[in-house]
Every structure is written in structure tokens, then in C-alpha cells.
PDB file of the backbone (N, CA, C, O) and the ligand in Angstrom, with CONECT records:
HET     ZN  A 101       1
ATOM      1  N   MET A   1      15.529   7.025 -19.538  1.00  0.00           N
ATOM      2  CA  MET A   1      15.746   7.013 -18.081  1.00  0.00           C
ATOM      3  C   MET A   1      15.994   8.439 -17.584  1.00  0.00           C
ATOM      4  O   MET A   1      17.008   9.051 -17.918  1.00  0.00           O
ATOM      5  N   SER A   2      15.094   8.944 -16.814  1.00  0.00           N
ATOM      6  CA  SER A   2      15.195  10.320 -16.333  1.00  0.00           C
ATOM      7  C   SER A   2      15.919  10.390 -14.990  1.00  0.00           C
ATOM      8  O   SER A   2      15.638   9.616 -14.075  1.00  0.00           O
ATOM      9  N   ARG A   3      16.852  11.330 -14.893  1.00  0.00           N
ATOM     10  CA  ARG A   3      17.552  11.517 -13.624  1.00  0.00           C
ATOM     11  C   ARG A   3      17.299  12.935 -13.113  1.00  0.00           C
ATOM     12  O   ARG A   3      18.193  13.584 -12.570  1.00  0.00           O
ATOM     13  N   GLU A   4      16.075  13.396 -13.295  1.00  0.00           N
ATOM     14  CA  GLU A   4      15.767  14.764 -12.906  1.00  0.00           C
ATOM     15  C   GLU A   4      15.832  14.954 -11.393  1.00  0.00           C
ATOM     16  O   GLU A   4      16.184  16.022 -10.893  1.00  0.00           O
ATOM     17  N   PHE A   5      15.486  13.898 -10.690  1.00  0.00           N
ATOM     18  CA  PHE A   5      15.499  13.997  -9.238  1.00  0.00           C
ATOM     19  C   PHE A   5      16.614  13.158  -8.661  1.00  0.00           C
ATOM     20  O   PHE A   5      16.686  11.954  -8.907  1.00  0.00           O
ATOM     21  N   CYS A   6      17.480  13.785  -7.899  1.00  0.00           N
ATOM     22  CA  CYS A   6      18.566  13.055  -7.262  1.00  0.00           C
ATOM     23  C   CYS A   6      18.424  13.178  -5.747  1.00  0.00           C
ATOM     24  O   CYS A   6      18.420  14.278  -5.196  1.00  0.00           O
ATOM     25  N   GLN A   7      18.309  12.046  -5.099  1.00  0.00           N
ATOM     26  CA  GLN A   7      18.100  12.035  -3.648  1.00  0.00           C
ATOM     27  C   GLN A   7      19.288  12.656  -2.912  1.00  0.00           C
ATOM     28  O   GLN A   7      19.119  13.339  -1.903  1.00  0.00           O
ATOM     29  N   THR A   8      20.478  12.410  -3.428  1.00  0.00           N
ATOM     30  CA  THR A   8      21.680  12.945  -2.776  1.00  0.00           C
ATOM     31  C   THR A   8      21.705  14.466  -2.857  1.00  0.00           C
ATOM     32  O   THR A   8      22.019  15.146  -1.881  1.00  0.00           O
ATOM     33  N   CYS A   9      21.368  14.993  -4.039  1.00  0.00           N
ATOM     34  CA  CYS A   9      21.297  16.450  -4.199  1.00  0.00           C
ATOM     35  C   CYS A   9      20.321  17.042  -3.189  1.00  0.00           C
ATOM     36  O   CYS A   9      20.621  18.030  -2.518  1.00  0.00           O
ATOM     37  N   GLU A  10      19.149  16.421  -3.095  1.00  0.00           N
ATOM     38  CA  GLU A  10      18.122  16.926  -2.197  1.00  0.00           C
ATOM     39  C   GLU A  10      18.588  16.888  -0.742  1.00  0.00           C
ATOM     40  O   GLU A  10      18.374  17.835   0.015  1.00  0.00           O
ATOM     41  N   SER A  11      19.221  15.789  -0.368  1.00  0.00           N
ATOM     42  CA  SER A  11      19.696  15.634   1.011  1.00  0.00           C
ATOM     43  C   SER A  11      20.757  16.669   1.337  1.00  0.00           C
ATOM     44  O   SER A  11      20.732  17.291   2.399  1.00  0.00           O
ATOM     45  N   LEU A  12      21.692  16.846   0.408  1.00  0.00           N
ATOM     46  CA  LEU A  12      22.774  17.798   0.634  1.00  0.00           C
ATOM     47  C   LEU A  12      22.229  19.218   0.708  1.00  0.00           C
ATOM     48  O   LEU A  12      22.689  20.033   1.507  1.00  0.00           O
ATOM     49  N   LYS A  13      21.239  19.501  -0.138  1.00  0.00           N
ATOM     50  CA  LYS A  13      20.610  20.822  -0.126  1.00  0.00           C
ATOM     51  C   LYS A  13      19.932  21.073   1.212  1.00  0.00           C
ATOM     52  O   LYS A  13      20.093  22.132   1.817  1.00  0.00           O
ATOM     53  N   GLU A  14      19.176  20.087   1.660  1.00  0.00           N
ATOM     54  CA  GLU A  14      18.471  20.219   2.939  1.00  0.00           C
ATOM     55  C   GLU A  14      19.455  20.423   4.081  1.00  0.00           C
ATOM     56  O   GLU A  14      19.246  21.251   4.968  1.00  0.00           O
ATOM     57  N   PHE A  15      20.529  19.649   4.036  1.00  0.00           N
ATOM     58  CA  PHE A  15      21.540  19.733   5.087  1.00  0.00           C
ATOM     59  C   PHE A  15      22.169  21.122   5.098  1.00  0.00           C
ATOM     60  O   PHE A  15      22.395  21.702   6.161  1.00  0.00           O
ATOM     61  N   TYR A  16      22.447  21.648   3.916  1.00  0.00           N
ATOM     62  CA  TYR A  16      23.041  22.973   3.810  1.00  0.00           C
ATOM     63  C   TYR A  16      22.109  24.038   4.377  1.00  0.00           C
ATOM     64  O   TYR A  16      22.539  24.904   5.138  1.00  0.00           O
ATOM     65  N   TRP A  17      20.844  23.973   4.010  1.00  0.00           N
ATOM     66  CA  TRP A  17      19.883  24.966   4.507  1.00  0.00           C
ATOM     67  C   TRP A  17      19.720  24.882   6.019  1.00  0.00           C
ATOM     68  O   TRP A  17      19.561  25.891   6.706  1.00  0.00           O
ATOM     69  N   LEU A  18      19.763  23.654   6.514  1.00  0.00           N
ATOM     70  CA  LEU A  18      19.659  23.440   7.956  1.00  0.00           C
ATOM     71  C   LEU A  18      20.813  24.118   8.679  1.00  0.00           C
ATOM     72  O   LEU A  18      20.621  24.833   9.663  1.00  0.00           O
ATOM     73  N   LYS A  19      22.021  23.878   8.166  1.00  0.00           N
ATOM     74  CA  LYS A  19      23.225  24.453   8.783  1.00  0.00           C
ATOM     75  C   LYS A  19      23.219  25.967   8.658  1.00  0.00           C
ATOM     76  O   LYS A  19      23.568  26.683   9.597  1.00  0.00           O
ATOM     77  N   LEU A  20      22.815  26.448   7.476  1.00  0.00           N
ATOM     78  CA  LEU A  20      22.789  27.889   7.241  1.00  0.00           C
ATOM     79  C   LEU A  20      21.793  28.560   8.194  1.00  0.00           C
ATOM     80  O   LEU A  20      22.069  29.619   8.757  1.00  0.00           O
ATOM     81  N   ASN A  21      20.648  27.928   8.358  1.00  0.00           N
ATOM     82  CA  ASN A  21      19.640  28.480   9.258  1.00  0.00           C
ATOM     83  C   ASN A  21      20.122  28.507  10.694  1.00  0.00           C
ATOM     84  O   ASN A  21      19.897  29.472  11.425  1.00  0.00           O
ATOM     85  N   GLN A  22      20.790  27.430  11.089  1.00  0.00           N
ATOM     86  CA  GLN A  22      21.339  27.379  12.443  1.00  0.00           C
ATOM     87  C   GLN A  22      22.290  28.538  12.663  1.00  0.00           C
ATOM     88  O   GLN A  22      22.277  29.184  13.711  1.00  0.00           O
ATOM     89  N   PHE A  23      23.117  28.790  11.657  1.00  0.00           N
ATOM     90  CA  PHE A  23      24.088  29.871  11.751  1.00  0.00           C
ATOM     91  C   PHE A  23      23.382  31.223  11.795  1.00  0.00           C
ATOM     92  O   PHE A  23      23.713  32.069  12.625  1.00  0.00           O
ATOM     93  N   LEU A  24      22.413  31.429  10.908  1.00  0.00           N
ATOM     94  CA  LEU A  24      21.716  32.710  10.841  1.00  0.00           C
ATOM     95  C   LEU A  24      20.955  32.999  12.127  1.00  0.00           C
ATOM     96  O   LEU A  24      20.945  34.127  12.618  1.00  0.00           O
ATOM     97  N   ILE A  25      20.319  31.966  12.663  1.00  0.00           N
ATOM     98  CA  ILE A  25      19.581  32.138  13.911  1.00  0.00           C
ATOM     99  C   ILE A  25      20.533  32.478  15.044  1.00  0.00           C
ATOM    100  O   ILE A  25      20.269  33.366  15.855  1.00  0.00           O
ATOM    101  N   ALA A  26      21.656  31.748  15.084  1.00  0.00           N
ATOM    102  CA  ALA A  26      22.649  31.989  16.128  1.00  0.00           C
ATOM    103  C   ALA A  26      23.257  33.377  15.978  1.00  0.00           C
ATOM    104  O   ALA A  26      23.498  34.074  16.964  1.00  0.00           O
ATOM    105  N   ALA A  27      23.502  33.769  14.728  1.00  0.00           N
ATOM    106  CA  ALA A  27      24.131  35.066  14.463  1.00  0.00           C
ATOM    107  C   ALA A  27      23.202  36.213  14.834  1.00  0.00           C
ATOM    108  O   ALA A  27      23.644  37.268  15.289  1.00  0.00           O
ATOM    109  N   GLY A  28      21.893  35.988  14.631  1.00  0.00           N
ATOM    110  CA  GLY A  28      20.950  37.065  14.914  1.00  0.00           C
ATOM    111  C   GLY A  28      20.485  37.094  16.348  1.00  0.00           C
ATOM    112  O   GLY A  28      19.857  38.060  16.782  1.00  0.00           O
ATOM    113  N   SER A  29      20.788  36.045  17.090  1.00  0.00           N
ATOM    114  CA  SER A  29      20.208  35.895  18.417  1.00  0.00           C
ATOM    115  C   SER A  29      20.732  36.909  19.422  1.00  0.00           C
ATOM    116  O   SER A  29      20.071  37.197  20.419  1.00  0.00           O
ATOM    117  N   SER A  30      21.930  37.457  19.162  1.00  0.00           N
ATOM    118  CA  SER A  30      22.515  38.363  20.145  1.00  0.00           C
ATOM    119  C   SER A  30      21.718  39.657  20.253  1.00  0.00           C
ATOM    120  O   SER A  30      21.774  40.340  21.277  1.00  0.00           O
ATOM    121  N   SER A  31      20.971  40.000  19.192  1.00  0.00           N
ATOM    122  CA  SER A  31      20.211  41.245  19.228  1.00  0.00           C
ATOM    123  C   SER A  31      18.714  40.989  19.375  1.00  0.00           C
ATOM    124  O   SER A  31      17.905  41.917  19.353  1.00  0.00           O
ATOM    125  N   ALA A  32      18.367  39.730  19.523  1.00  0.00           N
ATOM    126  CA  ALA A  32      16.960  39.375  19.628  1.00  0.00           C
ATOM    127  C   ALA A  32      16.394  39.765  20.995  1.00  0.00           C
ATOM    128  O   ALA A  32      17.074  39.702  22.019  1.00  0.00           O
ATOM    129  N   TRP A  33      15.130  40.169  20.967  1.00  0.00           N
ATOM    130  CA  TRP A  33      14.466  40.499  22.227  1.00  0.00           C
ATOM    131  C   TRP A  33      13.070  39.915  22.230  1.00  0.00           C
ATOM    132  O   TRP A  33      12.306  40.154  21.295  1.00  0.00           O
ATOM    133  N   PRO A  34      12.713  39.149  23.262  1.00  0.00           N
ATOM    134  CA  PRO A  34      13.534  38.845  24.440  1.00  0.00           C
ATOM    135  C   PRO A  34      14.720  37.967  24.085  1.00  0.00           C
ATOM    136  O   PRO A  34      14.653  37.179  23.141  1.00  0.00           O
ATOM    137  N   PRO A  35      15.795  38.096  24.829  1.00  0.00           N
ATOM    138  CA  PRO A  35      16.995  37.312  24.516  1.00  0.00           C
ATOM    139  C   PRO A  35      16.727  35.817  24.645  1.00  0.00           C
ATOM    140  O   PRO A  35      16.029  35.385  25.562  1.00  0.00           O
ATOM    141  N   PRO A  36      17.280  35.031  23.728  1.00  0.00           N
ATOM    142  CA  PRO A  36      17.083  33.586  23.792  1.00  0.00           C
ATOM    143  C   PRO A  36      17.763  32.997  25.012  1.00  0.00           C
ATOM    144  O   PRO A  36      18.688  33.588  25.570  1.00  0.00           O
ATOM    145  N   LEU A  37      17.300  31.837  25.417  1.00  0.00           N
ATOM    146  CA  LEU A  37      17.859  31.181  26.604  1.00  0.00           C
ATOM    147  C   LEU A  37      19.340  30.906  26.409  1.00  0.00           C
ATOM    148  O   LEU A  37      20.141  30.961  27.342  1.00  0.00           O
ATOM    149  N   HIS A  38      19.671  30.604  25.152  1.00  0.00           N
ATOM    150  CA  HIS A  38      21.067  30.301  24.876  1.00  0.00           C
ATOM    151  C   HIS A  38      21.613  31.280  23.844  1.00  0.00           C
ATOM    152  O   HIS A  38      21.127  31.335  22.715  1.00  0.00           O
ATOM    153  N   VAL A  39      22.612  32.040  24.229  1.00  0.00           N
ATOM    154  CA  VAL A  39      23.234  32.966  23.295  1.00  0.00           C
ATOM    155  C   VAL A  39      24.527  32.351  22.775  1.00  0.00           C
ATOM    156  O   VAL A  39      25.406  31.957  23.542  1.00  0.00           O
ATOM    157  N   ALA A  40      24.617  32.281  21.444  1.00  0.00           N
ATOM    158  CA  ALA A  40      25.794  31.677  20.841  1.00  0.00           C
ATOM    159  C   ALA A  40      26.996  32.593  20.985  1.00  0.00           C
ATOM    160  O   ALA A  40      26.902  33.797  20.745  1.00  0.00           O
ATOM    161  N   GLY A  41      28.122  32.021  21.376  1.00  0.00           N
ATOM    162  CA  GLY A  41      29.359  32.778  21.475  1.00  0.00           C
ATOM    163  C   GLY A  41      30.035  32.861  20.119  1.00  0.00           C
ATOM    164  O   GLY A  41      29.597  32.241  19.150  1.00  0.00           O
ATOM    165  N   GLU A  42      31.105  33.634  20.068  1.00  0.00           N
ATOM    166  CA  GLU A  42      31.782  33.804  18.776  1.00  0.00           C
ATOM    167  C   GLU A  42      32.358  32.499  18.242  1.00  0.00           C
ATOM    168  O   GLU A  42      32.293  32.223  17.044  1.00  0.00           O
ATOM    169  N   GLU A  43      32.921  31.702  19.143  1.00  0.00           N
ATOM    170  CA  GLU A  43      33.471  30.418  18.719  1.00  0.00           C
ATOM    171  C   GLU A  43      32.389  29.530  18.132  1.00  0.00           C
ATOM    172  O   GLU A  43      32.583  28.857  17.120  1.00  0.00           O
ATOM    173  N   GLU A  44      31.254  29.550  18.795  1.00  0.00           N
ATOM    174  CA  GLU A  44      30.141  28.721  18.339  1.00  0.00           C
ATOM    175  C   GLU A  44      29.650  29.183  16.970  1.00  0.00           C
ATOM    176  O   GLU A  44      29.309  28.371  16.110  1.00  0.00           O
ATOM    177  N   LEU A  45      29.622  30.497  16.786  1.00  0.00           N
ATOM    178  CA  LEU A  45      29.213  31.062  15.496  1.00  0.00           C
ATOM    179  C   LEU A  45      30.167  30.630  14.392  1.00  0.00           C
ATOM    180  O   LEU A  45      29.755  30.301  13.279  1.00  0.00           O
ATOM    181  N   LEU A  46      31.455  30.641  14.731  1.00  0.00           N
ATOM    182  CA  LEU A  46      32.470  30.265  13.759  1.00  0.00           C
ATOM    183  C   LEU A  46      32.301  28.803  13.348  1.00  0.00           C
ATOM    184  O   LEU A  46      32.410  28.458  12.172  1.00  0.00           O
ATOM    185  N   VAL A  47      32.036  27.967  14.324  1.00  0.00           N
ATOM    186  CA  VAL A  47      31.829  26.543  14.044  1.00  0.00           C
ATOM    187  C   VAL A  47      30.616  26.366  13.136  1.00  0.00           C
ATOM    188  O   VAL A  47      30.666  25.617  12.161  1.00  0.00           O
ATOM    189  N   LEU A  48      29.534  27.056  13.460  1.00  0.00           N
ATOM    190  CA  LEU A  48      28.319  26.940  12.643  1.00  0.00           C
ATOM    191  C   LEU A  48      28.556  27.458  11.232  1.00  0.00           C
ATOM    192  O   LEU A  48      28.067  26.889  10.256  1.00  0.00           O
ATOM    193  N   LYS A  49      29.312  28.543  11.140  1.00  0.00           N
ATOM    194  CA  LYS A  49      29.620  29.119   9.834  1.00  0.00           C
ATOM    195  C   LYS A  49      30.436  28.136   9.001  1.00  0.00           C
ATOM    196  O   LYS A  49      30.146  27.911   7.826  1.00  0.00           O
ATOM    197  N   ASN A  50      31.458  27.557   9.623  1.00  0.00           N
ATOM    198  CA  ASN A  50      32.288  26.584   8.913  1.00  0.00           C
ATOM    199  C   ASN A  50      31.494  25.356   8.511  1.00  0.00           C
ATOM    200  O   ASN A  50      31.701  24.790   7.438  1.00  0.00           O
ATOM    201  N   GLU A  51      30.596  24.957   9.369  1.00  0.00           N
ATOM    202  CA  GLU A  51      29.782  23.780   9.061  1.00  0.00           C
ATOM    203  C   GLU A  51      28.880  24.036   7.865  1.00  0.00           C
ATOM    204  O   GLU A  51      28.696  23.159   7.022  1.00  0.00           O
ATOM    205  N   SER A  52      28.319  25.235   7.792  1.00  0.00           N
ATOM    206  CA  SER A  52      27.445  25.537   6.661  1.00  0.00           C
ATOM    207  C   SER A  52      28.259  25.685   5.378  1.00  0.00           C
ATOM    208  O   SER A  52      27.795  25.316   4.299  1.00  0.00           O
ATOM    209  N   LEU A  53      29.485  26.231   5.495  1.00  0.00           N
ATOM    210  CA  LEU A  53      30.351  26.340   4.319  1.00  0.00           C
ATOM    211  C   LEU A  53      30.776  24.960   3.836  1.00  0.00           C
ATOM    212  O   LEU A  53      30.834  24.702   2.634  1.00  0.00           O
ATOM    213  N   ASP A  54      31.073  24.075   4.790  1.00  0.00           N
ATOM    214  CA  ASP A  54      31.435  22.705   4.433  1.00  0.00           C
ATOM    215  C   ASP A  54      30.284  22.022   3.718  1.00  0.00           C
ATOM    216  O   ASP A  54      30.477  21.319   2.726  1.00  0.00           O
ATOM    217  N   ALA A  55      29.086  22.240   4.235  1.00  0.00           N
ATOM    218  CA  ALA A  55      27.901  21.637   3.632  1.00  0.00           C
ATOM    219  C   ALA A  55      27.709  22.157   2.215  1.00  0.00           C
ATOM    220  O   ALA A  55      27.341  21.400   1.317  1.00  0.00           O
ATOM    221  N   LEU A  56      27.961  23.454   2.014  1.00  0.00           N
ATOM    222  CA  LEU A  56      27.828  24.044   0.687  1.00  0.00           C
ATOM    223  C   LEU A  56      28.866  23.461  -0.265  1.00  0.00           C
ATOM    224  O   LEU A  56      28.562  23.150  -1.417  1.00  0.00           O
ATOM    225  N   ARG A  57      30.103  23.316   0.233  1.00  0.00           N
ATOM    226  CA  ARG A  57      31.165  22.750  -0.582  1.00  0.00           C
ATOM    227  C   ARG A  57      30.819  21.321  -1.000  1.00  0.00           C
ATOM    228  O   ARG A  57      31.024  20.922  -2.146  1.00  0.00           O
ATOM    229  N   GLU A  58      30.299  20.578  -0.056  1.00  0.00           N
ATOM    230  CA  GLU A  58      29.918  19.189  -0.309  1.00  0.00           C
ATOM    231  C   GLU A  58      28.823  19.131  -1.373  1.00  0.00           C
ATOM    232  O   GLU A  58      28.847  18.287  -2.269  1.00  0.00           O
ATOM    233  N   LEU A  59      27.871  20.040  -1.253  1.00  0.00           N
ATOM    234  CA  LEU A  59      26.773  20.111  -2.215  1.00  0.00           C
ATOM    235  C   LEU A  59      27.294  20.435  -3.604  1.00  0.00           C
ATOM    236  O   LEU A  59      26.887  19.813  -4.585  1.00  0.00           O
ATOM    237  N   MET A  60      28.200  21.412  -3.691  1.00  0.00           N
ATOM    238  CA  MET A  60      28.756  21.820  -4.979  1.00  0.00           C
ATOM    239  C   MET A  60      29.546  20.679  -5.627  1.00  0.00           C
ATOM    240  O   MET A  60      29.439  20.421  -6.826  1.00  0.00           O
ATOM    241  N   ARG A  61      30.341  20.010  -4.790  1.00  0.00           N
ATOM    242  CA  ARG A  61      31.167  18.922  -5.305  1.00  0.00           C
ATOM    243  C   ARG A  61      30.293  17.823  -5.891  1.00  0.00           C
ATOM    244  O   ARG A  61      30.560  17.306  -6.976  1.00  0.00           O
ATOM    245  N   HIS A  62      29.248  17.478  -5.154  1.00  0.00           N
ATOM    246  CA  HIS A  62      28.360  16.437  -5.649  1.00  0.00           C
ATOM    247  C   HIS A  62      27.607  16.908  -6.891  1.00  0.00           C
ATOM    248  O   HIS A  62      27.472  16.169  -7.867  1.00  0.00           O
ATOM    249  N   ALA A  63      27.119  18.149  -6.841  1.00  0.00           N
ATOM    250  CA  ALA A  63      26.317  18.670  -7.948  1.00  0.00           C
ATOM    251  C   ALA A  63      27.104  18.656  -9.258  1.00  0.00           C
ATOM    252  O   ALA A  63      26.568  18.320 -10.314  1.00  0.00           O
ATOM    253  N   LYS A  64      28.368  19.023  -9.174  1.00  0.00           N
ATOM    254  CA  LYS A  64      29.218  19.014 -10.368  1.00  0.00           C
ATOM    255  C   LYS A  64      29.265  17.626 -10.990  1.00  0.00           C
ATOM    256  O   LYS A  64      29.007  17.455 -12.182  1.00  0.00           O
ATOM    257  N   ALA A  65      29.596  16.647 -10.173  1.00  0.00           N
ATOM    258  CA  ALA A  65      29.668  15.265 -10.635  1.00  0.00           C
ATOM    259  C   ALA A  65      28.300  14.798 -11.101  1.00  0.00           C
ATOM    260  O   ALA A  65      28.172  14.123 -12.122  1.00  0.00           O
ATOM    261  N   CYS A  66      27.292  15.165 -10.343  1.00  0.00           N
ATOM    262  CA  CYS A  66      25.929  14.724 -10.616  1.00  0.00           C
ATOM    263  C   CYS A  66      25.456  15.273 -11.960  1.00  0.00           C
ATOM    264  O   CYS A  66      24.967  14.518 -12.800  1.00  0.00           O
ATOM    265  N   TYR A  67      25.599  16.578 -12.167  1.00  0.00           N
ATOM    266  CA  TYR A  67      25.162  17.192 -13.421  1.00  0.00           C
ATOM    267  C   TYR A  67      26.051  16.764 -14.574  1.00  0.00           C
ATOM    268  O   TYR A  67      25.587  16.627 -15.706  1.00  0.00           O
ATOM    269  N   GLY A  68      27.328  16.554 -14.288  1.00  0.00           N
ATOM    270  CA  GLY A  68      28.256  16.095 -15.301  1.00  0.00           C
ATOM    271  C   GLY A  68      27.796  14.768 -15.876  1.00  0.00           C
ATOM    272  O   GLY A  68      27.898  14.533 -17.081  1.00  0.00           O
ATOM    273  N   LEU A  69      27.294  13.910 -15.014  1.00  0.00           N
ATOM    274  CA  LEU A  69      26.814  12.616 -15.456  1.00  0.00           C
ATOM    275  C   LEU A  69      25.488  12.754 -16.183  1.00  0.00           C
ATOM    276  O   LEU A  69      25.200  12.022 -17.129  1.00  0.00           O
ATOM    277  N   THR A  70      24.682  13.713 -15.721  1.00  0.00           N
ATOM    278  CA  THR A  70      23.341  13.876 -16.274  1.00  0.00           C
ATOM    279  C   THR A  70      23.376  14.427 -17.690  1.00  0.00           C
ATOM    280  O   THR A  70      22.633  13.973 -18.561  1.00  0.00           O
ATOM    281  N   ILE A  71      24.255  15.422 -17.920  1.00  0.00           N
ATOM    282  CA  ILE A  71      24.295  16.022 -19.255  1.00  0.00           C
ATOM    283  C   ILE A  71      25.498  15.507 -20.021  1.00  0.00           C
ATOM    284  O   ILE A  71      26.336  16.274 -20.496  1.00  0.00           O
ATOM    285  N   ASP A  72      25.560  14.192 -20.126  1.00  0.00           N
ATOM    286  CA  ASP A  72      26.654  13.498 -20.797  1.00  0.00           C
ATOM    287  C   ASP A  72      26.827  13.950 -22.245  1.00  0.00           C
ATOM    288  O   ASP A  72      27.943  14.159 -22.720  1.00  0.00           O
ATOM    289  N   ASP A  73      25.685  14.097 -22.940  1.00  0.00           N
ATOM    290  CA  ASP A  73      25.712  14.367 -24.362  1.00  0.00           C
ATOM    291  C   ASP A  73      26.040  15.820 -24.701  1.00  0.00           C
ATOM    292  O   ASP A  73      26.306  16.143 -25.858  1.00  0.00           O
ATOM    293  N   VAL A  74      26.022  16.694 -23.695  1.00  0.00           N
ATOM    294  CA  VAL A  74      26.350  18.099 -23.933  1.00  0.00           C
ATOM    295  C   VAL A  74      27.763  18.356 -23.435  1.00  0.00           C
ATOM    296  O   VAL A  74      27.996  19.218 -22.587  1.00  0.00           O
ATOM    297  N   THR A  75      28.676  17.609 -23.965  1.00  0.00           N
ATOM    298  CA  THR A  75      30.059  17.691 -23.506  1.00  0.00           C
ATOM    299  C   THR A  75      30.704  19.017 -23.902  1.00  0.00           C
ATOM    300  O   THR A  75      30.788  19.356 -25.083  1.00  0.00           O
ATOM    301  N   VAL A  76      31.151  19.752 -22.902  1.00  0.00           N
ATOM    302  CA  VAL A  76      31.842  20.994 -23.173  1.00  0.00           C
ATOM    303  C   VAL A  76      33.317  20.749 -22.905  1.00  0.00           C
ATOM    304  O   VAL A  76      33.886  21.224 -21.922  1.00  0.00           O
ATOM    305  N   ASP A  77      33.908  20.001 -23.800  1.00  0.00           N
ATOM    306  CA  ASP A  77      35.286  19.571 -23.600  1.00  0.00           C
ATOM    307  C   ASP A  77      36.233  20.380 -24.481  1.00  0.00           C
ATOM    308  O   ASP A  77      36.671  19.927 -25.539  1.00  0.00           O
ATOM    309  N   ASP A  78      36.533  21.586 -24.018  1.00  0.00           N
ATOM    310  CA  ASP A  78      37.419  22.431 -24.814  1.00  0.00           C
ATOM    311  C   ASP A  78      38.824  22.510 -24.224  1.00  0.00           C
ATOM    312  O   ASP A  78      39.577  23.451 -24.475  1.00  0.00           O
ATOM    313  N   ALA A  79      39.144  21.498 -23.439  1.00  0.00           N
ATOM    314  CA  ALA A  79      40.475  21.452 -22.831  1.00  0.00           C
ATOM    315  C   ALA A  79      41.528  21.210 -23.903  1.00  0.00           C
ATOM    316  O   ALA A  79      41.276  20.553 -24.913  1.00  0.00           O
ATOM    317  N   ALA A  80      42.709  21.754 -23.658  1.00  0.00           N
ATOM    318  CA  ALA A  80      43.780  21.647 -24.661  1.00  0.00           C
ATOM    319  C   ALA A  80      44.149  20.186 -24.919  1.00  0.00           C
ATOM    320  O   ALA A  80      45.031  19.907 -25.732  1.00  0.00           O
TER     321      ALA A  80
HETATM  322 ZN    ZN A 101      22.868  14.482  -7.251  1.00  0.00          ZN2+
END
């Protein structure tokens, strides 16, 4: 039974990239020419930044559990 593809991993990855792109576009928009119709304020940038960080954290948390389950037989259990 192969678990090479995980739908949750893919979804979380996509979500993270989406949020990151939103942040990058918003962050770069202040110097863009012609100026965009909507210029993101600092508060808005902070929200987007936090959202992308949250998405990354969520992805990491899932990935750990996900890979932990996948590589069951390669147990690196050197805890005291
Ligand atoms: Zn997964």
C-alpha cells in the first residue's frame, strides 16, 4: 500500500503558497508602477504575513505526523 501522495499535504501546500503569494504581492505592491487599485496597508500586510506563517505551521505539523506514519519501519527512536 503506497502512501506517496497525500491529499492533505497537497492541500496544505497549496494553501500555504496561496497565502505566501498574497503576502508577497501585497508587500511588493507599494512600489509597483502603475500603482495597483488597492494598496495594502501595514496592518493588512501583517495579517497576510501571519496567515501565511500559520499555514506553514499547519503544513509542518501535518507533514511531521504524515511522514511519521509513512516511514514507520525507519524508527529513529533514540529518546532516553
Ligand atoms: Zn499528509
